[in-house]
N, C-alpha and C positions, 0 to 999 in steps of 0.2 A: 401393281406394286402400289403402294402407298409412300408418300413423305412426310412424313413428322418433323415437328423442331425439335432438335436438340439442344445439345449445350454450346453456346457461343456462335461460330458460324458454321457449326456442320448441320449435315442433315442425315434423317436416317430413313431408310428403305427398309421396308418390313418385306421379306420373304422368309427362306428358310434357312440362310445366313443374315447376320448384321451387314448393312454395308453401308457405309459413313462415306458422304461427300464431304470434303474441306476446298476451303479456296488453297491453291498451289501456288508461293509466291515467298519470297525472301528467300534464306538460308539453305533450303531444303531443293527451291527452284534450281537456284546458283548451282548447285553442289551436282544434282542432276542435268543439269545444259553443257556444265563442264565434262561431266562422261561422254555425251553426246558427242562433242568437236574432239574428241582425244585421241581417234581411229586415223590416221593419218593418210592410209589408204581413201577415204572417203572423202579427202578433202577435195580432190578432184574432180568428186562426182558430180557430175550435171543438176542430179534430183536434188541435192545436200546445199548447193549452192545457196547467195543471195542472203534473204530473207530469215536470218535464222541466228538471234544474239540476246546475251541476257541485261538489263535496263536494272543497275543497281540503284536508281534513283526511284524506280516504281516498283522495284524487285520482282519484277516478271519479267518470263520468257517473252521476245519479241517475235513475231512470225509466226507461219505455220501451214503445212500441207498434209495432203495424205502420205507422203513418203515420210518430213521429218515429223509429223506427231505421232506415227508409227514406229518411228524411231527410238523416242522418247519413250513411248509404249515398253519396248523392249527394256528398258536402260531399265525401268521403277517397277517391273513387273516381278523380280529377283528378292523384294521388299517388301512385297504382299499389297503394293498399287494399281491402279490402271487406271487411264482416262476413262471418265463415265463413257458406258457403252451406249449406243440410241436410245435405247428404253427409259435410261438413268437422267441421259442428257433432257431430252423429253420434258422429264418430270421436272429436271431444274430448271427447264423452260420455263416453265407453264407456274412454276412457284418463284419464277421474275429475278432468278439467281445468275440470270447467264444476262450480262448489261449489254445493251446495245451499244454501238461502235466501232464494234471486235468481229471480225470471223472466226468461226472454231472449227475445226475435223473434228468428227465423230466415228468415220469408220468408211466402208463400202457397199456399193451394191451391185449386187450382178445381174446384171439382167439378160446378155446372152455374152455367146463367145465371138465376139467382133473386133475390129479394129478402133482405136490405135492399142487395146491392152488385152489382145487376143489371147497369149500367152499368160498373162494374169488370169485372166477365165477359165482357160483349158486346165488347168491347174486344179483351182477348187472347185469346179466342176466334177471334173473325175475324182475327186478325193470326196466330195460330201454325198455322190449320186441324190441328189436331192431336187427336187420339181422348183423350178425360176420363177420370180427372183428370189437373189440370197440376199440380206441384209444382215452384214459383218465386222464384227467389232474389232476393234484394235487387238484386242484378247487374244483374238483367235488367229491372228498373222503374224507372221516375219518376215521382216526385209531383209534383200540379200544382193551382193552388189554382182550386175551381169549386163555384160552387151549388148546379150540378145534383147536385153528387155528397153522401153521408153525408160530415157531421164537415166539409162546404166542401174536400174535398181528393181531386181525381181522381187514380187510380193509371193509368199505361199503359205498357207495353212500349216498352225503349229503339229504339233504329233496330236494334242488333245484339243483340238479346239471347242470354244464352248460357244454359246452366246448366241450363234447364228438363226437368224428366223430365216424360213422357207416356204415357199410356197403362197399357200391361202396368209397364213401368218405374216409374210415379209408385205405382201398385194395391202393389208389390211394396214398394215405400219404406213406406207407409205401414201397409202390411200387418205391418212390423217394428217399429214402433211398439212401446213399451213396455208399455202399458198399451190393449189395440185395440178397449176400448169409447171411447175419445176420438179417433176415428176421426170424420167428418162425412159427410155422404150428399150434400147440395147448398150450393148458395150459394156464395160465395165464404169461404176460413177464414182467421183467421193460423194460423200455425206454431210453438210455441213450446215450449218447456220448463219448466216450473212451477220454483216453489220446493222440492219434494219429487221434483222428478227426472222427474215424470212430464211425455211427449211428447203435447202437444194441437195437434187439426188440424181442431176442429168447435167453434170461436168463429167467429160471424159478425161481432161486432163489433169490427172493426177496430180503433175508436179507443179504446180501454178500456185503460187505464194507471193505474199506481200507483206508490206510491214505493218498492215493493223489485221494481222493474224494474232491469235494468243491461244495459251494452253494455261488456265487459269482453275481449271477443280478438278483433282483427283479422287476415285472410291478407292475405299480400301473394306475389305473384308473379315471377320470374323466369326464365330458362333457364340453363343449366348453362354457358354461358360469360360469362353476366354475372354470376354467383354466385362463377366464379373470379377475375373481376377485382374484384368485391365484395373477397373475400376478401382477394385479395393488397395493395388498398389499405388492409383493416383490420389486416394483418400492417406493411406499410410506416407506419401512423400509430403503432401499439404498439413498432418500434422506434425510430423517429423519438423518441416521448415515454422510452424509455428512455436513450436518446443524449443526450437535454437532461437528464433529472435527473442522469445520471452527469456531465455537462459543469456543471452547477449544484452537485453537490458539491465537483468539482474546482478550481471559483471560490472557495467559500465557506471550503476549503483553504488554500488559496493566500492570500486574505486573511485570513485566522487567523493562520498562521505568517509573515505579513510584520507583521501588527500587534504579534506576539510579541516581535519584533527592536525593536520601537520602546523 
């Protein structure tokens, strides 16, 4: 995939559909953050505790983990958004859009059916029936509450999981990680980029999270016809705004002129 410069802070991935990546901050980030913490049943779940908050001054969600990022991804999907899949995240990184100083989570890697995430791996391996390893984006996963899983959170595949790399493709993706010593060889591990720009795929503690985590980019997709329609609508709204401004200025000048005659 090729990443081309688009308008403003948005970046365009060229593939069968247009995939826009844009900073995730401000009111939209706040609204989805509030959705992630609205379920009272999750308040006592170990995997959802600790570092997860909205910083109103920075306009950003603070904190991240495999579980927390996955829960957020599940909340934004109905509105056509998703956390960048691993391939898109790597392109954003190459374009220097992922700033250092914070770590970010982008999915999981299933190497084998080992502990401590044996239950997670078992379900995914049985569903995909694909050659290992598997690089799995958040959009292909669903979270659920279960005391049988570590941290009290189950991870399973969606009904129609898309974007999974397997076998040779997955090995190539992992081989291309910036620092090859940080690949795993067994169990299910999180896939993340740390605050120094190093990509990790060897940490099985999916519930590990700290206050230097961030979820600050989102992607959305659309076909060419959809984007043309949206662009025309944008131009129309812009023209309407210009017309409204001119009419307001005209009315103000007319009122000023009438008042000068009194």
